[in-house]
MIVONU-553793 format. One record per atom (N, C-alpha, C): residue number from 1; residue in one letter; atom name; x, y, z. Coordinates in nm, 3 decimals. Example, Ala and Ser with C-alpha at 12.3 -4.5 7.8 and 13.67 -1.06 7.14 Angstrom:
2
1|a|N|1.319|-0.569|0.780
1|a|CA|1.230|-0.450|0.780
1|a|C|1.320|-0.330|0.780
2|s|N|1.285|-0.225|0.708
2|s|CA|1.367|-0.106|0.714
2|s|C|1.290|0.003|0.787
This chain:
254
1|m|N|21.093|10.490|17.784
1|m|CA|21.081|10.459|17.640
1|m|C|20.974|10.567|17.594
2|t|N|20.998|10.627|17.495
2|t|CA|20.908|10.720|17.433
2|t|C|20.846|10.667|17.298
3|t|N|20.718|10.706|17.275
3|t|CA|20.659|10.662|17.160
3|t|C|20.674|10.763|17.044
4|d|N|20.680|10.714|16.926
4|d|CA|20.691|10.816|16.818
4|d|C|20.567|10.901|16.807
5|p|N|20.588|11.017|16.771
5|p|CA|20.468|11.109|16.755
5|p|C|20.384|11.066|16.641
6|t|N|20.253|11.092|16.651
6|t|CA|20.153|11.058|16.552
6|t|C|20.196|11.141|16.427
7|p|N|20.216|11.071|16.304
7|p|CA|20.237|11.156|16.193
7|p|C|20.124|11.252|16.157
8|l|N|20.161|11.357|16.094
8|l|CA|20.062|11.466|16.075
8|l|C|19.944|11.419|15.986
9|d|N|19.972|11.342|15.887
9|d|CA|19.878|11.297|15.790
9|d|C|19.778|11.198|15.867
10|e|N|19.818|11.120|15.956
10|e|CA|19.745|11.026|16.032
10|e|C|19.655|11.104|16.135
11|l|N|19.714|11.204|16.196
11|l|CA|19.633|11.290|16.290
11|l|C|19.524|11.359|16.218
12|q|N|19.560|11.408|16.100
12|q|CA|19.452|11.480|16.023
12|q|C|19.343|11.388|15.981
13|r|N|19.376|11.259|15.945
13|r|CA|19.279|11.160|15.903
13|r|C|19.191|11.128|16.025
14|r|N|19.242|11.112|16.143
14|r|CA|19.170|11.074|16.261
14|r|C|19.075|11.192|16.307
15|f|N|19.139|11.317|16.278
15|f|CA|19.051|11.434|16.321
15|f|C|18.930|11.440|16.233
16|v|N|18.942|11.428|16.098
16|v|CA|18.824|11.425|16.014
16|v|C|18.725|11.319|16.053
17|a|N|18.780|11.200|16.082
17|a|CA|18.689|11.094|16.122
17|a|C|18.615|11.126|16.246
18|a|N|18.685|11.190|16.334
18|a|CA|18.635|11.214|16.462
18|a|C|18.505|11.313|16.467
19|l|N|18.513|11.392|16.362
19|l|CA|18.407|11.490|16.349
19|l|C|18.262|11.423|16.333
20|a|N|18.263|11.304|16.276
20|a|CA|18.137|11.232|16.261
20|a|C|18.123|11.112|16.345
21|d|N|18.224|11.094|16.434
21|d|CA|18.217|10.968|16.529
21|d|C|18.247|11.018|16.669
22|p|N|18.141|11.032|16.756
22|p|CA|18.168|11.071|16.896
22|p|C|18.257|10.988|16.969
23|a|N|18.255|10.857|16.952
23|a|CA|18.340|10.762|17.021
23|a|C|18.493|10.789|16.986
24|l|N|18.521|10.814|16.859
24|l|CA|18.655|10.844|16.819
24|l|C|18.694|10.981|16.871
25|a|N|18.603|11.071|16.874
25|a|CA|18.638|11.197|16.917
25|a|C|18.685|11.194|17.063
26|a|N|18.611|11.125|17.149
26|a|CA|18.635|11.103|17.290
26|a|C|18.782|11.045|17.304
27|e|N|18.816|10.941|17.209
27|e|CA|18.947|10.885|17.223
27|e|C|19.051|10.983|17.184
28|l|N|19.032|11.063|17.084
28|l|CA|19.136|11.147|17.030
28|l|C|19.141|11.281|17.113
29|f|N|19.038|11.336|17.156
29|f|CA|19.026|11.456|17.220
29|f|C|19.014|11.460|17.361
30|g|N|18.974|11.347|17.429
30|g|CA|18.958|11.339|17.578
30|g|C|18.847|11.432|17.621
31|d|N|18.886|11.520|17.717
31|d|CA|18.795|11.609|17.788
31|d|C|18.742|11.720|17.680
32|h|N|18.816|11.730|17.576
32|h|CA|18.786|11.831|17.473
32|h|C|18.698|11.788|17.360
33|a|N|18.652|11.654|17.379
33|a|CA|18.575|11.606|17.263
33|a|C|18.444|11.676|17.243
34|g|N|18.395|11.741|17.339
34|g|CA|18.273|11.821|17.310
34|g|C|18.295|11.928|17.207
35|g|N|18.413|11.984|17.202
35|g|CA|18.444|12.081|17.097
35|g|C|18.450|12.025|16.968
36|a|N|18.490|11.901|16.951
36|a|CA|18.484|11.829|16.816
36|a|C|18.339|11.821|16.770
37|d|N|18.245|11.771|16.873
37|d|CA|18.114|11.764|16.838
37|d|C|18.049|11.895|16.794
38|a|N|18.091|11.997|16.863
38|a|CA|18.033|12.129|16.822
38|a|C|18.088|12.169|16.674
39|y|N|18.214|12.134|16.645
39|y|CA|18.262|12.158|16.509
39|y|C|18.200|12.079|16.407
40|a|N|18.165|11.949|16.449
40|a|CA|18.085|11.860|16.357
40|a|C|17.948|11.919|16.332
41|n|N|17.884|11.960|16.435
41|n|CA|17.749|12.022|16.414
41|n|C|17.753|12.145|16.332
42|n|N|17.852|12.230|16.342
42|n|CA|17.865|12.344|16.256
42|n|C|17.885|12.301|16.116
43|r|N|17.965|12.198|16.094
43|r|CA|17.977|12.149|15.951
43|r|C|17.852|12.090|15.898
44|l|N|17.774|12.014|15.981
44|l|CA|17.653|11.966|15.942
44|l|C|17.556|12.066|15.897
45|f|N|17.543|12.170|15.981
45|f|CA|17.445|12.278|15.958
45|f|C|17.495|12.362|15.835
46|n|N|17.620|12.379|15.815
46|n|CA|17.657|12.442|15.688
46|n|C|17.633|12.371|15.571
47|r|N|17.631|12.236|15.576
47|r|CA|17.597|12.155|15.452
47|r|C|17.449|12.167|15.424
48|a|N|17.372|12.162|15.546
48|a|CA|17.230|12.177|15.535
48|a|C|17.187|12.307|15.473
49|d|N|17.257|12.421|15.513
49|d|CA|17.224|12.552|15.463
49|d|C|17.255|12.554|15.311
50|a|N|17.362|12.493|15.272
50|a|CA|17.401|12.480|15.131
50|a|C|17.291|12.410|15.043
51|l|N|17.236|12.304|15.111
51|l|CA|17.119|12.238|15.046
51|l|C|17.006|12.330|15.029
52|a|N|16.971|12.414|15.129
52|a|CA|16.866|12.503|15.121
52|a|C|16.881|12.592|15.006
53|e|N|17.003|12.646|14.986
53|e|CA|17.026|12.734|14.875
53|e|C|17.013|12.668|14.743
54|a|N|17.058|12.550|14.732
54|a|CA|17.052|12.476|14.600
54|a|C|16.912|12.413|14.566
55|y|N|16.820|12.398|14.670
55|y|CA|16.698|12.342|14.635
55|y|C|16.577|12.420|14.680
56|p|N|16.559|12.540|14.620
56|p|CA|16.445|12.629|14.672
56|p|C|16.310|12.572|14.643
57|v|N|16.291|12.511|14.526
57|v|CA|16.153|12.466|14.507
57|v|C|16.116|12.343|14.590
58|v|N|16.217|12.249|14.615
58|v|CA|16.189|12.144|14.703
58|v|C|16.152|12.192|14.838
59|r|N|16.228|12.299|14.879
59|r|CA|16.211|12.358|15.013
59|r|C|16.058|12.424|15.024
60|q|N|16.022|12.485|14.909
60|q|CA|15.885|12.538|14.911
60|q|C|15.778|12.434|14.913
61|l|N|15.813|12.321|14.847
61|l|CA|15.706|12.210|14.831
61|l|C|15.681|12.142|14.969
62|v|N|15.790|12.134|15.047
62|v|CA|15.773|12.048|15.179
62|v|C|15.767|12.143|15.310
63|g|N|15.808|12.273|15.295
63|g|CA|15.810|12.348|15.401
63|g|C|15.949|12.337|15.471
64|e|N|15.972|12.460|15.558
64|e|CA|16.102|12.477|15.611
64|e|C|16.137|12.355|15.719
65|a|N|16.045|12.322|15.790
65|a|CA|16.068|12.226|15.889
65|a|C|16.101|12.089|15.830
66|f|N|16.023|12.049|15.739
66|f|CA|16.048|11.919|15.677
66|f|C|16.177|11.924|15.604
67|f|N|16.203|12.026|15.529
67|f|CA|16.334|12.038|15.453
67|f|C|16.445|12.039|15.548
68|g|N|16.440|12.107|15.660
68|g|CA|16.553|12.110|15.754
68|g|C|16.588|11.968|15.801
69|g|N|16.483|11.883|15.826
69|g|CA|16.506|11.745|15.864
69|g|C|16.574|11.664|15.761
70|l|N|16.514|11.687|15.638
70|l|CA|16.573|11.611|15.524
70|l|C|16.710|11.651|15.498
71|a|N|16.740|11.773|15.502
71|a|CA|16.882|11.821|15.468
71|a|C|16.975|11.772|15.573
72|r|N|16.937|11.776|15.698
72|r|CA|17.035|11.716|15.801
72|r|C|17.054|11.567|15.796
73|a|N|16.946|11.502|15.754
73|a|CA|16.958|11.353|15.741
73|a|C|17.054|11.330|15.630
74|y|N|17.042|11.397|15.526
74|y|CA|17.129|11.372|15.403
74|y|C|17.276|11.417|15.436
75|a|N|17.293|11.535|15.513
75|a|CA|17.420|11.583|15.545
75|a|C|17.502|11.494|15.641
76|r|N|17.426|11.412|15.729
76|r|CA|17.496|11.331|15.824
76|r|C|17.551|11.214|15.757
77|i|N|17.504|11.170|15.640
77|i|CA|17.566|11.052|15.575
77|i|C|17.647|11.086|15.439
78|t|N|17.651|11.219|15.408
78|t|CA|17.701|11.252|15.291
78|t|C|17.813|11.367|15.308
79|p|N|17.945|11.340|15.319
79|p|CA|18.037|11.441|15.339
79|p|C|18.054|11.525|15.212
80|s|N|18.105|11.643|15.225
80|s|CA|18.141|11.734|15.124
80|s|C|18.278|11.693|15.061
81|r|N|18.273|11.673|14.932
81|r|CA|18.397|11.627|14.857
81|r|C|18.471|11.753|14.795
82|s|N|18.427|11.866|14.818
82|s|CA|18.488|11.989|14.766
82|s|C|18.480|12.099|14.869
83|g|N|18.580|12.179|14.855
83|g|CA|18.591|12.299|14.936
83|g|C|18.481|12.398|14.905
84|d|N|18.419|12.385|14.794
84|d|CA|18.314|12.477|14.749
84|d|C|18.174|12.418|14.785
85|l|N|18.109|12.477|14.883
85|l|CA|17.984|12.419|14.918
85|l|C|17.878|12.441|14.816
86|n|N|17.896|12.530|14.713
86|n|CA|17.806|12.541|14.605
86|n|C|17.797|12.416|14.521
87|r|N|17.903|12.330|14.533
87|r|CA|17.898|12.194|14.466
87|r|C|17.841|12.083|14.547
88|y|N|17.798|12.119|14.672
88|y|CA|17.746|12.011|14.752
88|y|C|17.604|11.985|14.730
89|g|N|17.564|11.861|14.725
89|g|CA|17.425|11.819|14.728
89|g|C|17.368|11.754|14.601
90|e|N|17.461|11.707|14.517
90|e|CA|17.423|11.654|14.377
90|e|C|17.340|11.525|14.404
91|g|N|17.368|11.454|14.506
91|g|CA|17.301|11.321|14.529
91|g|C|17.158|11.338|14.607
92|l|N|17.115|11.454|14.630
92|l|CA|16.988|11.467|14.718
92|l|C|16.876|11.404|14.655
93|a|N|16.857|11.410|14.517
93|a|CA|16.740|11.350|14.455
93|a|C|16.729|11.198|14.475
94|g|N|16.847|11.140|14.472
94|g|CA|16.853|10.993|14.507
94|g|C|16.819|10.958|14.637
95|f|N|16.869|11.039|14.728
95|f|CA|16.843|11.030|14.881
95|f|C|16.692|11.043|14.897
96|i|N|16.631|11.142|14.822
96|i|CA|16.481|11.170|14.856
96|i|C|16.402|11.047|14.797
97|a|N|16.450|10.986|14.688
97|a|CA|16.368|10.873|14.638
97|a|C|16.365|10.757|14.734
98|g|N|16.463|10.736|14.824
98|g|CA|16.457|10.635|14.925
98|g|C|16.433|10.686|15.060
99|f|N|16.375|10.811|15.088
99|f|CA|16.351|10.867|15.218
99|f|C|16.206|10.844|15.251
100|p|N|16.184|10.752|15.353
100|p|CA|16.046|10.717|15.377
100|p|C|15.941|10.836|15.402
101|p|N|15.985|10.939|15.469
101|p|CA|15.888|11.045|15.495
101|p|C|15.835|11.106|15.357
102|a|N|15.916|11.093|15.247
102|a|CA|15.882|11.165|15.123
102|a|C|15.807|11.076|15.030
103|r|N|15.771|10.949|15.080
103|r|CA|15.694|10.865|14.992
103|r|C|15.558|10.908|14.934
104|e|N|15.502|11.005|15.016
104|e|CA|15.377|11.048|14.967
104|e|C|15.385|11.158|14.859
105|l|N|15.508|11.206|14.825
105|l|CA|15.538|11.303|14.720
105|l|C|15.625|11.242|14.620
106|p|N|15.565|11.152|14.537
106|p|CA|15.651|11.078|14.436
106|p|C|15.722|11.180|14.339
107|y|N|15.678|11.292|14.315
107|y|CA|15.741|11.387|14.220
107|y|C|15.858|11.474|14.282
108|l|N|15.868|11.452|14.417
108|l|CA|15.971|11.531|14.488
108|l|C|16.115|11.511|14.434
109|a|N|16.146|11.383|14.409
109|a|CA|16.284|11.361|14.364
109|a|C|16.311|11.434|14.225
110|d|N|16.216|11.424|14.141
110|d|CA|16.225|11.495|14.014
110|d|C|16.242|11.649|14.035
111|a|N|16.165|11.697|14.124
111|a|CA|16.170|11.841|14.159
111|a|C|16.312|11.873|14.208
112|a|N|16.373|11.787|14.278
112|a|CA|16.519|11.801|14.329
112|a|C|16.608|11.799|14.207
113|r|N|16.580|11.700|14.111
113|r|CA|16.670|11.700|13.996
113|r|C|16.674|11.831|13.912
114|l|N|16.551|11.887|13.901
114|l|CA|16.542|12.008|13.832
114|l|C|16.605|12.124|13.909
115|d|N|16.578|12.130|14.034
115|d|CA|16.654|12.236|14.118
115|d|C|16.799|12.222|14.105
116|w|N|16.853|12.106|14.098
116|w|CA|16.998|12.085|14.092
116|w|C|17.052|12.133|13.950
117|l|N|16.971|12.107|13.848
117|l|CA|17.014|12.150|13.708
117|l|C|17.015|12.304|13.710
118|c|N|16.919|12.366|13.776
118|c|CA|16.916|12.516|13.783
118|c|C|17.038|12.562|13.854
119|h|N|17.071|12.509|13.973
119|h|CA|17.181|12.551|14.059
119|h|C|17.310|12.537|13.975
120|m|N|17.327|12.417|13.908
120|m|CA|17.452|12.408|13.826
120|m|C|17.447|12.502|13.707
121|a|N|17.335|12.531|13.651
121|a|CA|17.323|12.621|13.541
121|a|C|17.392|12.768|13.585
122|y|N|17.355|12.801|13.709
122|y|CA|17.395|12.933|13.759
122|y|C|17.550|12.943|13.772
123|y|N|17.606|12.826|13.818
123|y|CA|17.751|12.832|13.840
123|y|C|17.832|12.774|13.731
124|a|N|17.778|12.734|13.622
124|a|CA|17.840|12.687|13.513
124|a|C|17.935|12.784|13.440
125|d|N|18.031|12.730|13.371
125|d|CA|18.117|12.818|13.292
125|d|C|18.050|12.900|13.183
126|d|N|18.099|13.015|13.150
126|d|CA|18.040|13.100|13.040
126|d|C|18.080|13.018|12.907
127|a|N|18.010|13.050|12.798
127|a|CA|18.041|13.001|12.669
127|a|C|18.037|13.123|12.567
128|a|N|18.131|13.111|12.476
128|a|CA|18.123|13.217|12.373
128|a|C|18.003|13.204|12.282
129|p|N|17.956|13.322|12.229
129|p|CA|17.837|13.317|12.145
129|p|C|17.862|13.224|12.026
130|f|N|17.749|13.179|11.976
130|f|CA|17.750|13.078|11.848
130|f|C|17.803|13.163|11.739
131|d|N|17.899|13.098|11.661
131|d|CA|17.973|13.159|11.539
131|d|C|17.889|13.124|11.421
132|l|N|17.783|13.209|11.391
132|l|CA|17.703|13.180|11.274
132|l|C|17.780|13.191|11.147
133|a|N|17.879|13.277|11.139
133|a|CA|17.961|13.274|11.018
133|a|C|18.038|13.148|10.994
134|a|N|18.089|13.090|11.091
134|a|CA|18.146|12.948|11.078
134|a|C|18.051|12.861|11.029
135|l|N|17.929|12.854|11.087
135|l|CA|17.829|12.759|11.047
135|l|C|17.787|12.786|10.895
136|a|N|17.783|12.901|10.854
136|a|CA|17.744|12.932|10.715
136|a|C|17.854|12.888|10.625
137|a|N|17.980|12.876|10.665
137|a|CA|18.079|12.833|10.577
137|a|C|18.094|12.692|10.565
138|v|N|18.017|12.612|10.633
138|v|CA|18.016|12.460|10.610
138|v|C|17.932|12.431|10.491
139|p|N|17.987|12.356|10.395
139|p|CA|17.913|12.324|10.273
139|p|C|17.782|12.250|10.306
140|a|N|17.679|12.258|10.232
140|a|CA|17.544|12.218|10.267
140|a|C|17.559|12.060|10.276
141|e|N|17.637|11.995|10.183
141|e|CA|17.639|11.857|10.189
141|e|C|17.697|11.797|10.310
142|r|N|17.773|11.882|10.393
142|r|CA|17.838|11.838|10.514
142|r|C|17.770|11.861|10.643
143|q|N|17.659|11.951|10.625
143|q|CA|17.592|12.012|10.746
143|q|C|17.519|11.895|10.822
144|g|N|17.476|11.792|10.756
144|g|CA|17.406|11.689|10.823
144|g|C|17.495|11.613|10.920
145|g|N|17.626|11.621|10.897
145|g|CA|17.715|11.546|10.988
145|g|C|17.765|11.626|11.112
146|l|N|17.724|11.752|11.115
146|l|CA|17.762|11.840|11.232
146|l|C|17.698|11.799|11.359
147|a|N|17.777|11.825|11.472
147|a|CA|17.712|11.790|11.596
147|a|C|17.699|11.927|11.670
148|l|N|17.577|11.969|11.706
148|l|CA|17.554|12.087|11.781
148|l|C|17.586|12.071|11.928
149|r|N|17.643|12.174|11.992
149|r|CA|17.687|12.152|12.135
149|r|C|17.603|12.245|12.219
150|l|N|17.545|12.188|12.330
150|l|CA|17.483|12.265|12.427
150|l|C|17.566|12.342|12.521
151|a|N|17.528|12.459|12.570
151|a|CA|17.606|12.536|12.660
151|a|C|17.629|12.456|12.790
152|p|N|17.741|12.483|12.857
152|p|CA|17.768|12.418|12.980
152|p|C|17.655|12.449|13.080
153|a|N|17.587|12.554|13.071
153|a|CA|17.477|12.599|13.165
153|a|C|17.344|12.538|13.124
154|a|N|17.340|12.452|13.020
154|a|CA|17.213|12.396|12.985
154|a|C|17.195|12.248|13.026
155|g|N|17.082|12.222|13.080
155|g|CA|17.063|12.082|13.129
155|g|C|16.910|12.037|13.095
156|l|N|16.900|11.912|13.069
156|l|CA|16.767|11.851|13.021
156|l|C|16.728|11.756|13.127
157|l|N|16.588|11.743|13.147
157|l|CA|16.520|11.650|13.234
157|l|C|16.389|11.607|13.182
158|r|N|16.366|11.474|13.172
158|r|CA|16.245|11.416|13.123
158|r|C|16.183|11.344|13.256
159|s|N|16.055|11.391|13.286
159|s|CA|16.004|11.338|13.411
159|s|C|15.866|11.280|13.373
160|a|N|15.817|11.189|13.454
160|a|CA|15.685|11.132|13.448
160|a|C|15.574|11.232|13.516
161|w|N|15.634|11.345|13.564
161|w|CA|15.558|11.440|13.639
161|w|C|15.563|11.582|13.559
162|p|N|15.472|11.658|13.584
162|p|CA|15.472|11.798|13.518
162|p|C|15.571|11.891|13.585
163|i|N|15.701|11.849|13.571
163|i|CA|15.813|11.911|13.650
163|i|C|15.837|12.046|13.612
164|a|N|15.841|12.091|13.482
164|a|CA|15.863|12.229|13.439
164|a|C|15.750|12.317|13.491
165|s|N|15.627|12.275|13.481
165|s|CA|15.520|12.358|13.531
165|s|C|15.520|12.375|13.678
166|l|N|15.563|12.279|13.752
166|l|CA|15.577|12.280|13.897
166|l|C|15.684|12.375|13.939
167|w|N|15.800|12.382|13.865
167|w|CA|15.902|12.477|13.892
167|w|C|15.852|12.609|13.870
168|q|N|15.796|12.640|13.756
168|q|CA|15.744|12.778|13.720
168|q|C|15.634|12.830|13.821
169|a|N|15.554|12.734|13.867
169|a|CA|15.454|12.774|13.962
169|a|C|15.512|12.830|14.095
170|h|N|15.636|12.789|14.124
170|h|CA|15.703|12.834|14.247
170|h|C|15.807|12.937|14.230
171|q|N|15.796|13.018|14.112
171|q|CA|15.879|13.132|14.091
171|q|C|15.812|13.262|14.131
172|p|N|15.887|13.368|14.150
172|p|CA|15.822|13.494|14.200
172|p|C|15.706|13.543|14.101
173|e|N|15.724|13.516|13.960
173|e|CA|15.624|13.553|13.876
173|e|C|15.504|13.467|13.873
174|g|N|15.518|13.350|13.934
174|g|CA|15.407|13.261|13.954
174|g|C|15.372|13.186|13.833
175|g|N|15.260|13.129|13.836
175|g|CA|15.210|13.039|13.728
175|g|C|15.104|12.938|13.783
176|d|N|15.035|12.883|13.695
176|d|CA|14.928|12.791|13.752
176|d|C|14.997|12.662|13.808
177|f|N|14.948|12.629|13.928
177|f|CA|14.990|12.509|13.998
177|f|C|14.938|12.384|13.920
178|p|N|15.032|12.299|13.872
178|p|CA|14.979|12.181|13.800
178|p|C|14.918|12.072|13.894
179|s|N|14.837|11.990|13.834
179|s|CA|14.794|11.870|13.906
179|s|C|14.909|11.767|13.883
180|p|N|14.952|11.698|13.980
180|p|CA|15.054|11.592|13.959
180|p|C|15.023|11.488|13.858
181|d|N|14.888|11.458|13.842
181|d|CA|14.859|11.341|13.758
181|d|C|14.814|11.396|13.618
182|q|N|14.865|11.516|13.576
182|q|CA|14.833|11.561|13.448
182|q|C|14.921|11.529|13.334
183|g|N|15.029|11.447|13.378
183|g|CA|15.120|11.387|13.277
183|g|C|15.257|11.442|13.289
184|g|N|15.342|11.371|13.219
184|g|CA|15.494|11.409|13.240
184|g|C|15.533|11.514|13.139
185|e|N|15.646|11.583|13.169
185|e|CA|15.699|11.684|13.098
185|e|C|15.850|11.662|13.074
186|a|N|15.908|11.731|12.979
186|a|CA|16.053|11.741|12.958
186|a|C|16.077|11.894|12.981
187|a|N|16.191|11.914|13.053
187|a|CA|16.228|12.048|13.098
187|a|C|16.372|12.083|13.045
188|l|N|16.389|12.200|13.007
188|l|CA|16.524|12.260|12.970
188|l|C|16.549|12.368|13.074
189|a|N|16.663|12.353|13.145
189|a|CA|16.716|12.457|13.228
189|a|C|16.840|12.507|13.171
190|w|N|16.850|12.644|13.188
190|w|CA|16.971|12.714|13.126
190|w|C|16.988|12.852|13.192
191|r|N|17.096|12.910|13.166
191|r|CA|17.126|13.048|13.207
191|r|C|17.132|13.133|13.078
192|d|N|17.061|13.238|13.082
192|d|CA|17.058|13.321|12.963
192|d|C|17.163|13.433|12.962
193|g|N|17.162|13.514|12.859
193|g|CA|17.261|13.610|12.851
193|g|C|17.262|13.725|12.955
194|r|N|17.153|13.729|13.031
194|r|CA|17.150|13.827|13.149
194|r|C|17.181|13.760|13.279
195|n|N|17.235|13.630|13.269
195|n|CA|17.281|13.561|13.389
195|n|C|17.164|13.515|13.474
196|r|N|17.047|13.493|13.415
196|r|CA|16.934|13.452|13.476
196|r|C|16.907|13.298|13.444
197|v|N|16.883|13.226|13.549
197|v|CA|16.850|13.080|13.525
197|v|C|16.691|13.068|13.485
198|r|N|16.674|12.998|13.381
198|r|CA|16.541|12.986|13.328
198|r|C|16.507|12.846|13.309
199|v|N|16.379|12.810|13.306
199|v|CA|16.324|12.677|13.270
199|v|C|16.206|12.689|13.170
200|r|N|16.227|12.597|13.075
200|r|CA|16.118|12.595|12.974
200|r|C|16.069|12.455|12.962
201|r|N|15.936|12.436|12.953
201|r|CA|15.877|12.311|12.917
201|r|C|15.887|12.278|12.776
202|l|N|15.951|12.158|12.735
202|l|CA|15.981|12.136|12.599
202|l|C|15.879|12.042|12.532
203|p|N|15.836|12.088|12.414
203|p|CA|15.752|11.993|12.330
203|p|C|15.839|11.862|12.303
204|a|N|15.772|11.760|12.268
204|a|CA|15.835|11.624|12.248
204|a|C|15.942|11.636|12.142
205|a|N|15.921|11.710|12.037
205|a|CA|16.021|11.713|11.923
205|a|C|16.145|11.793|11.968
206|e|N|16.126|11.905|12.040
206|e|CA|16.240|11.983|12.083
206|e|C|16.319|11.891|12.188
207|s|N|16.252|11.825|12.279
207|s|CA|16.310|11.753|12.384
207|s|C|16.406|11.637|12.303
208|a|N|16.344|11.566|12.206
208|a|CA|16.418|11.466|12.134
208|a|C|16.539|11.522|12.069
209|f|N|16.533|11.642|12.006
209|f|CA|16.640|11.694|11.938
209|f|C|16.756|11.738|12.032
210|l|N|16.722|11.807|12.142
210|l|CA|16.821|11.850|12.228
210|l|C|16.890|11.731|12.307
211|a|N|16.816|11.635|12.338
211|a|CA|16.865|11.515|12.398
211|a|C|16.968|11.443|12.302
212|a|N|16.939|11.453|12.173
212|a|CA|17.032|11.384|12.079
212|a|C|17.158|11.469|12.064
213|a|N|17.144|11.603|12.062
213|a|CA|17.256|11.693|12.061
213|a|C|17.341|11.676|12.182
214|a|N|17.273|11.656|12.298
214|a|CA|17.352|11.643|12.421
214|a|C|17.432|11.514|12.419
215|e|N|17.388|11.419|12.345
215|e|CA|17.461|11.291|12.331
215|e|C|17.572|11.302|12.223
216|g|N|17.578|11.415|12.155
216|g|CA|17.675|11.430|12.055
216|g|C|17.649|11.371|11.909
217|l|N|17.519|11.337|11.899
217|l|CA|17.477|11.281|11.763
217|l|C|17.477|11.383|11.655
218|p|N|17.498|11.342|11.533
218|p|CA|17.505|11.431|11.427
218|p|C|17.367|11.496|11.391
219|l|N|17.373|11.606|11.331
219|l|CA|17.250|11.693|11.306
219|l|C|17.144|11.611|11.236
220|a|N|17.176|11.523|11.130
220|a|CA|17.084|11.448|11.058
220|a|C|17.010|11.345|11.151
221|e|N|17.080|11.285|11.246
221|e|CA|17.012|11.190|11.332
221|e|C|16.930|11.261|11.438
222|a|N|16.974|11.375|11.489
222|a|CA|16.905|11.447|11.587
222|a|C|16.768|11.492|11.513
223|l|N|16.779|11.541|11.398
223|l|CA|16.654|11.586|11.324
223|l|C|16.560|11.458|11.309
224|e|N|16.609|11.343|11.270
224|e|CA|16.533|11.232|11.261
224|e|C|16.458|11.195|11.385
225|r|N|16.522|11.199|11.495
225|r|CA|16.452|11.182|11.619
225|r|C|16.345|11.284|11.646
226|a|N|16.372|11.412|11.617
226|a|CA|16.275|11.510|11.641
226|a|C|16.144|11.496|11.554
227|l|N|16.171|11.458|11.427
227|l|CA|16.065|11.440|11.329
227|l|C|15.984|11.317|11.359
228|d|N|16.044|11.220|11.426
228|d|CA|15.966|11.102|11.467
228|d|C|15.862|11.134|11.571
229|e|N|15.892|11.246|11.645
229|e|CA|15.800|11.293|11.745
229|e|C|15.694|11.390|11.697
230|d|N|15.733|11.459|11.590
230|d|CA|15.643|11.572|11.529
230|d|C|15.689|11.601|11.390
231|m|N|15.611|11.561|11.295
231|m|CA|15.660|11.588|11.154
231|m|C|15.657|11.736|11.127
232|e|N|15.585|11.815|11.211
232|e|CA|15.575|11.957|11.184
232|e|C|15.686|12.039|11.251
233|f|N|15.773|11.972|11.312
233|f|CA|15.882|12.034|11.391
233|f|C|15.957|12.140|11.293
234|d|N|15.972|12.254|11.346
234|d|CA|16.032|12.372|11.270
234|d|C|16.173|12.385|11.326
235|f|N|16.261|12.311|11.264
235|f|CA|16.408|12.312|11.313
235|f|C|16.470|12.455|11.305
236|g|N|16.443|12.532|11.191
236|g|CA|16.502|12.662|11.172
236|g|C|16.463|12.761|11.290
237|a|N|16.329|12.766|11.315
237|a|CA|16.281|12.861|11.420
237|a|C|16.338|12.820|11.554
238|s|N|16.339|12.686|11.577
238|s|CA|16.388|12.638|11.715
238|s|C|16.541|12.669|11.725
239|l|N|16.613|12.651|11.622
239|l|CA|16.763|12.675|11.630
239|l|C|16.788|12.818|11.644
240|q|N|16.713|12.903|11.583
240|q|CA|16.732|13.054|11.606
240|q|C|16.709|13.091|11.754
241|r|N|16.601|13.026|11.812
241|r|CA|16.565|13.055|11.943
241|r|C|16.675|13.010|12.038
242|w|N|16.731|12.884|12.011
242|w|CA|16.828|12.824|12.101
242|w|C|16.955|12.905|12.100
243|i|N|16.986|12.953|11.977
243|i|CA|17.106|13.029|11.970
243|i|C|17.094|13.172|12.045
244|a|N|16.980|13.224|12.014
244|a|CA|16.951|13.357|12.079
244|a|C|16.958|13.343|12.234
245|d|N|16.904|13.236|12.284
245|d|CA|16.889|13.204|12.430
245|d|C|17.020|13.159|12.493
246|q|N|17.119|13.128|12.401
246|q|CA|17.253|13.070|12.448
246|q|C|17.229|12.925|12.503
247|v|N|17.152|12.852|12.453
247|v|CA|17.131|12.708|12.474
247|v|C|17.226|12.628|12.391
248|i|N|17.229|12.665|12.267
248|i|CA|17.329|12.600|12.177
248|i|C|17.435|12.701|12.148
249|v|N|17.562|12.661|12.165
249|v|CA|17.665|12.760|12.164
249|v|C|17.773|12.730|12.057
250|d|N|17.782|12.603|11.998
250|d|CA|17.889|12.566|11.921
250|d|C|17.850|12.452|11.839
251|f|N|17.938|12.409|11.745
251|f|CA|17.912|12.278|11.669
251|f|C|18.049|12.220|11.639
252|t|N|18.051|12.092|11.619
252|t|CA|18.180|12.031|11.577
252|t|C|18.150|11.944|11.445
253|e|N|18.255|11.937|11.367
253|e|CA|18.253|11.857|11.247
253|e|C|18.311|11.714|11.271
254|p|N|18.261|11.615|11.199
254|p|CA|18.320|11.476|11.214
254|p|C|18.463|11.481|11.164
């Protein structure tokens, strides 16, 4: 009596599971199970290398040895869900927040969040330049209802730590290294027209406005939030800079 051959999809499923399970590898591959372990190790280190590329500031903060251990610990329990390793590692900040060896660096999780925003900014889709003529054509009485749209490459982070200053201090051009207890910051990460990823520390009013715009709120409400933070907020100057920097790229009408 012969047994039916293992269906291909079941074999593939068991093969993938065996890459992370030595016992299953031994059952499936027998004497060749060591090859499966080697392949699993290659995948583990590939994922860890991808994390090193995506989190350069975190890597500088903790050093190569610590980061290597952190990355491998994360990679062991977090499979890649995409064939593109540039998309791997989104959950590292949450992992760091619960990683016991990182408890003495309470700002490290937010440093990872900003690193990831910068990483995603680099790989985000391009956006067409803002159409100023289309904006000018909207009657003044309807402009308060417009919703400004941030570029796909723009991301915001509000932190209890001086996160933007920390990021800038670890760039090639340098900057003053902030004291962690000097207070929180809001950060804007984006990719400019020269394909460079940049980070700016945002004043409270700009942070409030851009956060409202990211939520899709109408211009009048976004302005109200900004003015609640700073009655001197100069919306016209800020809008010109955001458009020139390709942070705001479009608008929608209700």
